[in-house]
KOLNUFI-278177 format. One line per 8 residues: their letters; for each residue x, y, z of N, C-alpha, C. Coordinates in pm, 1 decimal, decimal comma. Example, Ala and Ser with C-alpha at 12.3 -4.5 7.8 and 13.67 -1.06 7.14 Angstrom:
BEGIN
as = 1319,0:-569,0:780,0:1230,0:-450,0:780,0:1320,0:-330,0:780,0 ~ 1285,0:-225,0:708,0:1367,0:-106,0:714,0:1290,0:3,0:787,0
//
This chain:
BEGIN
matspskp = 4217,4:9090,1:7191,6:4281,2:8976,9:7192,0:4434,2:8991,9:7235,9 ~ 4474,9:8972,7:7329,7:4664,4:9027,8:7391,5:4747,8:8977,7:7256,4 ~ 4851,4:9076,2:7272,7:4965,6:9074,9:7199,0:5076,6:8992,1:7220,1 ~ 5151,8:8925,9:7184,8:5275,4:8892,1:7269,2:5347,6:8977,5:7217,1 ~ 5453,6:8950,1:7341,9:5543,7:9066,8:7403,4:5623,1:9074,1:7233,5 ~ 5674,5:9184,2:7203,8:5833,6:9223,3:7134,2:5948,8:9126,6:7161,4 ~ 6042,9:9094,8:7050,0:6130,2:9011,7:7118,6:6232,9:9146,1:7133,5 ~ 6358,1:9209,6:7233,4:6435,4:9253,6:7238,8:6500,7:9278,9:7127,1
gawayvra = 6553,2:9415,3:7119,5:6644,8:9397,0:6950,9:6784,1:9376,9:7007,6 ~ 6872,2:9407,1:6916,0:7031,2:9370,9:6957,9:7075,7:9460,5:7037,2 ~ 7003,2:9602,2:7043,7:7111,4:9690,1:7114,6:7059,3:9650,3:7233,7 ~ 6912,7:9578,9:7343,0:6915,7:9538,4:7429,5:6999,8:9465,2:7496,8 ~ 7045,8:9358,8:7399,8:7135,1:9244,9:7423,5:7311,4:9328,7:7499,6 ~ 7359,9:9413,1:7331,3:7488,0:9471,5:7358,7:7473,7:9590,4:7499,6 ~ 7341,1:9625,3:7513,3:7386,6:9709,4:7655,8:7346,1:9619,3:7755,7 ~ 7307,0:9491,5:7795,7:7270,9:9419,6:7898,2:7457,5:9358,0:7908,0
afiafhlv = 7477,2:9309,9:7818,3:7623,8:9259,6:7804,3:7723,0:9377,6:7875,0 ~ 7713,2:9485,0:7819,6:7810,4:9617,4:7878,2:7787,3:9635,7:8053,0 ~ 7670,1:9626,1:8082,6:7695,2:9681,4:8217,8:7707,6:9550,6:8260,6 ~ 7706,4:9432,7:8268,4:7771,0:9333,3:8294,0:7908,7:9288,7:8359,0 ~ 7974,2:9335,7:8207,5:8073,6:9347,9:8197,6:8182,7:9419,7:8321,8 ~ 8064,0:9559,4:8287,7:8118,3:9661,7:8384,5:8098,6:9650,6:8535,5 ~ 8001,9:9563,5:8578,3:7977,6:9556,0:8749,9:8124,7:9458,6:8731,6 ~ 8141,5:9369,5:8657,3:8230,5:9250,0:8712,9:8370,0:9312,5:8756,9
aislmamp = 8402,9:9444,5:8628,5:8542,7:9505,6:8652,8:8538,4:9548,8:8756,0 ~ 8496,1:9670,0:8773,0:8473,8:9717,0:8921,3:8434,6:9647,5:9056,3 ~ 8388,0:9526,5:9041,1:8414,5:9430,5:9164,5:8551,2:9417,8:9194,9 ~ 8601,8:9362,1:9066,4:8740,2:9303,5:9083,0:8836,0:9399,5:9119,2 ~ 8819,4:9528,3:9056,2:8902,7:9641,2:9136,4:8830,5:9692,8:9282,1 ~ 8757,1:9642,9:9326,0:8758,4:9680,2:9430,7:8732,3:9591,6:9519,9 ~ 8785,0:9440,6:9537,1:8809,3:9355,7:9589,5:8930,1:9453,2:9690,1 ~ 8911,3:9392,1:9823,2:9008,6:9455,8:9890,2:9194,2:9424,7:9888,0
apgggmsr = 9270,6:9540,7:9867,6:9436,9:9471,4:9829,2:9466,6:9584,9:9952,3 ~ 9619,6:9517,2:10012,0:9724,5:9607,4:10049,6:9757,4:9703,8:10011,0 ~ 9762,3:9732,1:9825,0:9818,1:9778,7:9815,0:9957,3:9848,0:9832,2 ~ 9947,3:10005,5:9886,7:10073,1:10004,4:9925,0:10122,6:10004,6:10056,1 ~ 10024,9:9901,7:10151,8:10109,6:9850,8:10264,3:10161,5:9748,2:10242,6 ~ 10236,3:9700,5:10134,9:10313,0:9550,2:10072,4:10460,4:9610,3:10089,1 ~ 10507,7:9622,1:10217,9:10643,6:9679,1:10278,4:10666,8:9622,9:10374,6 ~ 10757,5:9557,4:10407,6:10805,6:9487,0:10518,0:10866,7:9592,6:10646,0
sawkdptv = 10863,0:9701,0:10555,3:10941,0:9817,4:10681,0:10799,4:9872,7:10712,0 ~ 10724,7:9910,8:10677,0:10606,1:9976,6:10660,2:10546,9:9891,7:10810,5 ~ 10596,5:9772,1:10744,0:10479,0:9633,3:10873,3:10596,7:9664,2:11007,1 ~ 10684,4:9744,6:11020,7:10783,8:9735,5:11178,6:10715,0:9853,5:11236,3 ~ 10623,0:9950,4:11111,7:10568,8:10041,4:11218,5:10547,2:10007,2:11365,2 ~ 10501,9:10129,7:11479,6:10413,4:10041,4:11596,3:10258,5:10047,2:11549,2 ~ 10214,1:10113,6:11479,9:10069,7:10123,8:11482,9:10081,2:9934,8:11406,4 ~ 10138,1:9918,6:11327,9:10102,0:9792,6:11224,2:10099,4:9695,2:11345,9
qaefrawt = 10264,0:9689,5:11427,0:10310,2:9579,1:11472,0:10143,0:9595,6:11614,3 ~ 10087,3:9644,2:11647,7:10011,7:9647,3:11731,6:9899,0:9591,9:11676,7 ~ 9853,9:9591,4:11528,2:9750,0:9514,2:11477,8:9802,0:9372,8:11499,5 ~ 9927,7:9360,2:11429,4:9927,3:9214,1:11463,6:9957,0:9087,8:11601,5 ~ 9969,7:9220,7:11687,7:9952,8:9128,5:11826,2:9829,7:9058,8:11847,3 ~ 9753,3:9165,6:11793,1:9582,4:9171,0:11844,0:9507,7:9061,7:11778,6 ~ 9599,6:9037,2:11629,0:9507,9:8913,3:11576,2:9571,6:8818,4:11584,8 ~ 9744,1:8813,2:11645,7:9812,1:8706,0:11683,9:9706,0:8601,8:11767,8
drvnamga = 9677,5:8665,3:11901,3:9592,5:8683,6:11992,0:9464,6:8641,5:11969,5 ~ 9416,8:8712,0:11871,7:9261,8:8638,5:11806,3:9286,6:8534,4:11811,3 ~ 9369,6:8529,3:11672,3:9425,0:8363,2:11623,7:9421,9:8254,8:11709,2 ~ 9544,6:8290,3:11844,3:9587,7:8172,7:11889,1:9416,0:8127,2:11987,0 ~ 9323,5:8264,8:12064,4:9236,8:8228,6:12134,7:9122,3:8092,1:12031,1 ~ 9137,6:8106,3:11910,9:9033,2:7977,3:11871,3:9098,5:7872,1:11878,5 ~ 9222,5:7831,4:11919,9:9284,8:7734,8:11889,8:9421,9:7696,8:11840,6 ~ 9500,5:7791,4:11756,6:9569,2:7772,3:11656,0:9676,2:7814,6:11788,4
dvtqqefe = 9821,9:7764,3:11761,7:9945,9:7823,7:11815,6:10081,7:7878,6:11696,2 ~ 10054,2:7974,1:11752,0:10151,3:8095,4:11609,4:10192,3:8193,3:11684,1 ~ 10318,5:8222,2:11650,5:10368,5:8343,7:11694,3:10329,7:8470,3:11593,5 ~ 10372,1:8587,3:11697,4:10359,8:8679,9:11589,3:10421,7:8676,4:11501,2 ~ 10553,9:8645,7:11483,9:10641,2:8671,6:11353,5:10598,2:8510,8:11264,6 ~ 10583,4:8458,2:11303,8:10501,3:8310,0:11213,9:10383,6:8358,4:11119,2 ~ 10283,2:8444,3:11211,5:10154,6:8504,9:11163,9:10216,9:8584,0:11043,3 ~ 10263,0:8680,3:11090,6:10306,1:8785,1:10995,8:10417,9:8735,5:10877,3
drlwdfat = 10482,5:8630,4:10883,9:10587,4:8554,1:10733,7:10436,9:8503,6:10723,0 ~ 10339,2:8406,0:10758,6:10263,3:8369,6:10661,1:10094,2:8447,6:10617,1 ~ 10103,9:8576,8:10679,9:10004,8:8677,0:10589,3:10071,4:8750,9:10500,3 ~ 10260,1:8756,9:10514,9:10309,4:8797,9:10397,5:10312,2:8749,3:10225,1 ~ 10333,0:8617,3:10281,6:10341,7:8545,5:10153,8:10179,1:8504,3:10073,4 ~ 10073,3:8535,8:10206,6:9963,7:8540,7:10144,6:9926,1:8623,3:10060,8 ~ 9954,9:8764,7:10122,6:9920,3:8849,6:10045,7:9995,4:8876,8:9947,6 ~ 10124,9:8855,9:9923,4:10238,0:8851,1:9818,7:10184,1:8762,6:9708,2
gfmkartk = 10116,3:8656,0:9732,9:10043,7:8589,7:9624,7:9893,9:8627,7:9542,4 ~ 9852,8:8685,7:9665,2:9731,2:8736,7:9620,9:9783,8:8882,6:9496,6 ~ 9846,7:8933,8:9583,4:9887,6:9072,1:9480,7:9882,5:9072,5:9327,2 ~ 10010,7:8950,6:9335,2:10060,8:8911,9:9201,8:9924,4:8813,6:9111,2 ~ 9836,8:8739,1:9172,7:9717,7:8724,2:9073,2:9606,2:8835,7:9038,1 ~ 9623,3:8946,8:9147,0:9464,8:9039,0:9134,5:9567,5:9116,8:9021,3 ~ 9677,1:9147,1:9009,4:9726,2:9274,3:8906,7:9751,1:9181,8:8753,5 ~ 9789,3:9046,1:8766,4:9703,9:8932,6:8652,3:9620,4:8945,1:8603,7
vlaplgpy = 9499,4:8942,0:8690,8:9342,0:8979,1:8619,6:9345,7:9124,1:8610,6 ~ 9391,9:9246,0:8680,0:9296,7:9374,5:8620,9:9408,6:9433,1:8530,3 ~ 9532,9:9365,5:8456,9:9605,2:9423,0:8382,2:9521,2:9449,2:8281,3 ~ 9432,3:9364,1:8172,7:9375,3:9381,2:8066,8:9299,1:9485,2:8123,0 ~ 9222,4:9533,1:8179,3:9127,7:9614,7:8206,3:9191,3:9747,0:8270,6 ~ 9333,6:9740,5:8234,9:9358,5:9889,8:8263,2:9275,5:9979,2:8193,5 ~ 9322,8:9953,3:8050,9:9285,5:10067,2:7958,5:9131,1:10129,5:8013,2 ~ 9020,2:10034,6:8040,7:8890,1:10036,9:8057,6:8846,6:10184,3:8169,7
fkytgakq = 8970,0:10111,1:8281,5:8894,3:10210,9:8374,5:8987,2:10323,7:8369,2 ~ 9103,9:10342,4:8284,2:9153,1:10448,7:8292,5:9058,0:10532,6:8209,2 ~ 8989,5:10516,6:8098,1:8894,3:10594,1:7987,8:8777,8:10612,8:8048,6 ~ 8723,7:10557,3:8158,3:8602,3:10528,7:8185,8:8610,7:10607,3:8344,5 ~ 8703,2:10637,4:8383,5:8735,2:10694,7:8549,4:8723,5:10581,6:8669,3 ~ 8672,8:10485,1:8653,5:8617,1:10384,0:8742,8:8774,2:10346,0:8808,5 ~ 8895,4:10352,3:8840,7:8964,1:10291,8:8944,0:8940,6:10345,1:9027,9 ~ 8861,0:10296,6:9084,6:8825,8:10316,1:9240,1:8848,0:10191,3:9342,1
swrmfvap = 8949,1:10191,0:9425,2:8995,2:10000,1:9452,0:8899,6:10066,6:9608,3 ~ 8811,1:10155,6:9646,8:8719,6:10124,0:9788,6:8828,0:10097,3:9878,0 ~ 8957,5:10108,2:9877,3:9005,5:10056,1:10009,8:8926,1:10182,1:10145,6 ~ 8912,6:10112,9:10226,2:8876,0:10182,2:10356,2:8981,3:10215,5:10486,0 ~ 8967,4:10258,2:10566,6:9046,4:10255,8:10706,1:9008,1:10090,2:10762,4 ~ 9163,4:10050,8:10832,5:9154,2:9933,2:10841,1:9159,9:9920,2:11024,2 ~ 9249,8:10023,0:11048,8:9281,7:10043,4:11176,6:9318,3:10177,7:11232,7 ~ 9253,5:10247,1:11385,3:9321,1:10351,0:11414,4:9482,7:10366,7:11394,6
hrfparle = 9488,9:10501,0:11366,7:9650,3:10491,2:11344,9:9712,0:10571,3:11489,6 ~ 9751,2:10477,0:11561,6:9816,0:10544,9:11752,4:9938,1:10605,9:11735,2 ~ 10023,5:10575,0:11607,3:10136,5:10664,1:11637,4:10171,9:10750,2:11510,0 ~ 10088,5:10842,9:11451,5:10064,9:10921,1:11358,0:10227,4:11019,0:11347,0 ~ 10248,7:11045,7:11238,6:10331,6:11150,4:11214,6:10336,5:11285,2:11211,8 ~ 10377,0:11380,5:11324,8:10311,0:11553,6:11235,9:10391,9:11580,7:11204,0 ~ 10371,4:11671,7:11089,0:10459,3:11731,4:10989,0:10493,6:11901,5:11000,7 ~ 10622,1:11896,0:11038,7:10702,6:12072,4:11058,7:10778,1:12146,2:10994,6
frvridgd = 10776,5:12247,2:10953,6:10892,4:12318,7:10889,8:10938,1:12414,8:10964,1 ~ 11107,9:12384,5:10982,3:11187,0:12507,7:11018,9:11266,1:12597,8:10910,9 ~ 11333,2:12662,0:10947,8:11433,6:12739,8:10870,6:11502,8:12774,5:10983,2 ~ 11584,1:12832,9:10894,1:11797,0:12878,8:11014,0:11804,2:13013,0:10999,8 ~ 11782,4:13092,1:11083,6:11813,4:13227,1:11080,2:11943,2:13277,4:11158,4 ~ 12054,8:13283,3:11131,5:12198,5:13362,8:11244,5:12203,0:13230,5:11301,4 ~ 12201,4:13128,3:11280,2:12217,4:12973,6:11333,3:12159,4:12938,4:11436,2 ~ 12005,0:12966,0:11427,0:11919,3:12905,5:11546,1:11788,6:12894,4:11417,2
wqtiyrar = 11748,9:12728,3:11442,0:11620,2:12682,1:11412,3:11459,7:12762,9:11451,1 ~ 11433,9:12830,7:11363,4:11298,2:12831,5:11383,7:11139,6:12793,2:11321,6 ~ 11130,5:12749,6:11420,4:11001,1:12663,4:11370,9:10861,7:12736,6:11229,6 ~ 10828,5:12768,6:11151,0:10770,9:12838,0:11068,1:10621,4:12756,8:11077,3 ~ 10587,5:12647,9:11022,0:10503,4:12537,4:11015,2:10463,1:12415,5:11131,5 ~ 10339,2:12405,1:11211,9:10352,0:12299,5:11260,6:10223,4:12229,2:11203,2 ~ 10173,2:12109,0:11158,0:10024,6:12076,0:11114,5:9964,3:12102,5:11219,4 ~ 9833,2:12164,5:11175,8:9731,9:12190,3:11221,5:9782,7:12253,1:11390,8
sdeytwlg = 9832,9:12392,3:11365,3:9905,5:12430,4:11458,7:9806,5:12601,1:11445,0 ~ 9794,1:12654,5:11606,6:9772,9:12791,6:11590,4:9915,7:12899,3:11579,6 ~ 10041,9:12852,5:11561,8:10130,1:12909,8:11608,3:10179,6:12936,0:11547,8 ~ 10238,5:12830,0:11451,0:10304,8:12787,7:11375,3:10193,9:12761,5:11248,2 ~ 10218,4:12888,6:11155,8:10090,9:12868,0:11041,8:10150,1:12930,8:10869,0 ~ 10310,3:12913,9:10893,1:10336,2:12977,5:10739,5:10268,8:12873,8:10624,6 ~ 10159,2:12944,5:10532,7:10135,5:12849,4:10446,9:10011,2:12731,1:10485,7 ~ 10002,5:12803,5:10606,2:9898,9:12673,0:10685,7:9792,9:12664,6:10624,0
teldhdrm = 9659,9:12737,5:10532,3:9574,7:12715,3:10465,0:9571,2:12606,7:10352,8 ~ 9690,6:12651,0:10308,9:9709,7:12521,8:10153,3:9791,8:12427,8:10260,0 ~ 9882,9:12361,2:10361,4:9933,7:12241,7:10385,9:9792,5:12143,0:10504,2 ~ 9695,8:12267,4:10555,0:9665,9:12229,2:10627,7:9490,8:12150,3:10559,0 ~ 9507,1:12166,8:10412,4:9373,5:12157,9:10344,5:9385,4:12010,4:10365,1 ~ 9247,5:11955,9:10340,5:9180,7:11779,6:10377,5:9320,8:11727,9:10295,0 ~ 9286,2:11771,7:10158,8:9390,5:11689,9:10020,6:9543,1:11691,9:10097,2 ~ 9585,9:11793,8:10163,0:9736,5:11812,8:10170,0:9713,7:11718,4:10260,6
rsaqfryg = 9682,2:11723,7:10416,9:9675,9:11609,0:10500,7:9675,6:11482,7:10500,8 ~ 9629,2:11418,0:10342,3:9655,9:11275,6:10318,0:9787,4:11294,5:10261,5 ~ 9772,1:11403,7:10193,9:9932,2:11365,4:10147,3:10032,8:11365,6:10241,0 ~ 10048,3:11440,2:10357,5:10131,2:11449,5:10539,9:10154,3:11314,7:10561,8 ~ 9988,1:11218,4:10560,3:10011,8:11127,8:10629,5:10108,4:11052,2:10512,1 ~ 10101,8:11012,5:10402,6:10230,6:10942,4:10319,3:10332,9:10947,1:10333,3 ~ 10348,1:11039,5:10363,4:10476,0:11095,0:10359,7:10600,7:11046,6:10498,0 ~ 10486,2:11047,1:10595,8:10590,8:10990,6:10722,2:10616,1:10863,7:10725,9
wsqyagty = 10557,2:10753,0:10587,8:10564,5:10627,8:10595,7:10716,6:10616,1:10485,8 ~ 10809,4:10504,8:10514,3:10951,0:10539,9:10475,3:10895,3:10486,1:10308,9 ~ 10808,2:10418,4:10277,6:10822,2:10371,1:10137,4:10804,0:10490,6:10020,5 ~ 10756,5:10612,6:10129,8:10712,4:10762,3:10029,2:10851,1:10821,1:10015,1 ~ 10954,1:10803,5:10053,5:11063,5:10872,8:10080,9:11059,0:10976,4:9969,6 ~ 11067,4:10857,7:9873,2:11150,1:10965,4:9721,2:11048,1:11050,4:9689,6 ~ 10871,7:11063,8:9728,0:10823,5:11187,4:9700,2:10818,1:11273,0:9802,8 ~ 10864,9:11244,4:9969,7:10855,6:11330,1:10084,2:10971,9:11404,7:10020,6
rrfsdhya = 11088,4:11354,4:9987,7:11180,7:11464,3:9935,6:11157,5:11571,7:9814,9 ~ 11053,1:11477,0:9716,3:11009,6:11604,6:9626,2:10946,9:11690,9:9671,3 ~ 10857,1:11649,0:9759,0:10785,4:11752,9:9867,5:10885,1:11877,5:9925,1 ~ 10926,2:11800,6:10006,9:11044,9:11891,0:10102,4:11105,6:11983,4:9998,0 ~ 11165,2:11945,2:9884,3:11261,7:12060,5:9805,1:11150,7:12176,0:9737,8 ~ 11045,5:12142,8:9725,8:10914,4:12213,0:9669,8:10883,0:12338,6:9784,8 ~ 10858,7:12310,5:9931,1:10857,7:12372,9:10002,5:10971,1:12458,6:10025,1 ~ 11105,2:12390,4:10046,8:11191,5:12448,5:10085,9:11241,7:12615,6:10002,8
araledyp = 11211,1:12593,3:9837,5:11232,9:12676,5:9790,6:11126,7:12811,0:9820,4 ~ 11037,7:12757,1:9863,4:10952,9:12849,3:9862,4:10977,6:12927,8:9992,6 ~ 11013,0:12823,7:10118,0:11025,9:12928,5:10250,2:11162,6:13013,0:10262,6 ~ 11287,9:12914,6:10165,6:11385,6:12990,7:10156,4:11363,3:13169,2:10095,6 ~ 11250,5:13144,7:10009,1:11208,3:13278,2:9887,2:11113,7:13365,0:10040,3 ~ 11065,3:13311,4:10089,9:10987,7:13385,5:10170,9:11050,3:13482,6:10312,7 ~ 11126,5:13380,7:10336,7:11189,1:13402,2:10488,8:11336,1:13434,0:10376,5 ~ 11456,4:13593,1:10354,8:11563,0:13555,6:10274,5:11662,7:13603,1:10342,5
dadafmsv = 11640,6:13585,1:10485,4:11729,6:13570,9:10623,2:11777,5:13441,3:10689,4 ~ 11693,9:13316,4:10562,2:11766,5:13224,4:10626,2:11858,6:13153,3:10510,2 ~ 11941,5:13063,4:10592,9:12061,2:13012,2:10504,9:11994,8:12825,1:10482,0 ~ 11890,1:12780,6:10566,5:11860,8:12683,6:10546,2:11734,9:12628,8:10554,8 ~ 11683,7:12542,7:10519,6:11495,1:12468,6:10533,0:11535,2:12362,0:10636,3 ~ 11435,9:12326,8:10684,8:11454,7:12156,8:10753,6:11275,9:12123,0:10769,4 ~ 11230,8:12035,8:10660,2:11145,0:11909,3:10679,5:11142,1:11795,6:10797,9 ~ 11024,9:11788,7:10869,8:11093,0:11698,7:10998,5:10938,5:11632,4:11030,7
fykyrtls = 10918,1:11474,8:11081,4:10828,6:11466,9:11078,5:10849,7:11431,1:11284,2 ~ 10735,2:11460,1:11385,7:10751,2:11392,2:11498,6:10624,2:11318,0:11486,0 ~ 10696,6:11182,4:11527,6:10615,5:11054,1:11535,2:10600,3:11060,6:11707,9 ~ 10464,0:10998,6:11737,0:10430,3:11029,1:11871,2:10310,7:10906,6:11869,9 ~ 10317,5:10864,5:12034,3:10181,8:10768,5:12030,5:10058,8:10842,2:12084,7 ~ 9946,1:10822,7:12042,3:9845,7:10929,0:12069,9:9792,6:10905,8:12205,5 ~ 9717,9:10994,8:12263,6:9678,2:10916,4:12427,8:9549,1:10848,7:12438,1 ~ 9551,9:10765,7:12507,4:9387,9:10696,7:12536,1:9304,0:10826,5:12645,0
peearsgm = 9183,0:10775,6:12654,5:9102,6:10873,1:12656,3:9152,0:10894,7:12807,7 ~ 9194,1:10835,7:12899,7:9219,0:10849,1:13015,1:9308,7:10943,8:13037,4 ~ 9416,6:10897,9:12942,5:9569,6:10998,0:12929,2:9510,2:11137,0:12931,9 ~ 9450,1:11161,5:12810,5:9393,4:11294,8:12752,5:9349,3:11355,0:12877,8 ~ 9220,4:11278,6:12968,0:9186,1:11342,9:13096,2:9248,4:11387,9:13187,4 ~ 9349,1:11289,1:13181,7:9456,0:11298,3:13332,9:9563,3:11440,5:13294,1 ~ 9544,4:11509,4:13147,2:9664,7:11612,9:13130,5:9794,9:11583,7:13080,3 ~ 9820,2:11427,7:13038,2:9952,0:11372,8:13005,3:9987,7:11483,4:12896,0
diegryis = 10083,8:11494,2:12879,2:10197,9:11537,7:12764,9:10230,0:11433,1:12640,5 ~ 10199,4:11439,6:12544,7:10247,7:11349,7:12448,2:10387,7:11361,8:12435,3 ~ 10462,7:11254,2:12417,7:10619,2:11187,1:12401,3:10611,3:11150,7:12308,2 ~ 10709,9:11158,5:12195,1:10751,7:11098,7:12089,2:10879,3:11138,5:12042,5 ~ 10931,6:11084,5:11921,3:11060,2:11161,1:11861,0:11029,1:11173,6:11714,6 ~ 11149,7:11289,5:11676,0:11135,5:11351,2:11565,7:11268,3:11230,8:11437,2 ~ 11156,9:11241,6:11315,2:11181,3:11125,2:11225,4:11220,7:11184,1:11080,3 ~ 11288,2:11132,3:10966,4:11309,0:11173,9:10848,1:11328,2:11323,7:10819,5
arvvnr = 11404,9:11391,5:10932,6:11501,8:11518,7:10878,1:11521,9:11508,3:10738,6 ~ 11481,3:11637,9:10700,0:11532,6:11682,6:10571,4:11584,7:11813,5:10559,6 ~ 11683,5:11821,7:10542,0:11780,6:11988,7:10550,6:11810,5:12028,5:10404,9 ~ 11768,9:12132,4:10383,1:11810,3:12169,9:10229,4:11861,0:12362,6:10253,5 ~ 12004,2:12331,3:10179,3:12054,6:12436,8:10257,1:12043,8:12572,5:10122,1 ~ 12080,3:12703,9:10137,7:12053,2:12790,9:10038,2:12157,8:12801,1:9923,5
//
């Protein structure tokens, strides 16, 4: 004689409710969001401008009639409203994300960075600036093992953007102190970024040199 299945206990309902809550919470956190990209100054970067041009062309190809500036303004208004709503929704879940370690937005790369910024460190000795570190260089390798680590490369990428100016200043001051200790004859330290356009495959095969300009120079005197 078949027996009827037993009813689940109270714990089963609690566990199911918690699993449902957790899935909803992390799904909300994982919703795509511009995050640190909400900066109009960052939108003027050549890489970002190239993306705006491409997307404006795509939108117009579908029958719209909009300029790139109009497209940017409308996108900014939408993103601003979206981020305000997202912040309000996620605010009550902040403690849960913190204590469970579930604060992962899963933001991914949106486009290749065609105008990267390469970090360089220099010290001034007897009036001459001497390069001591250049990112991923085989020649200028002061603290290269540390500075070229994958985690540090991620930080360097951020510091090349204007909205991270404060963090970049603290980063620069930290390495200035270390460099002036390692180079006792130096009377000043400089950190600077070299911003350039990456070469296309055809340009790289032709042997074309990379051309760019120096930005965000910071000098710390002894």
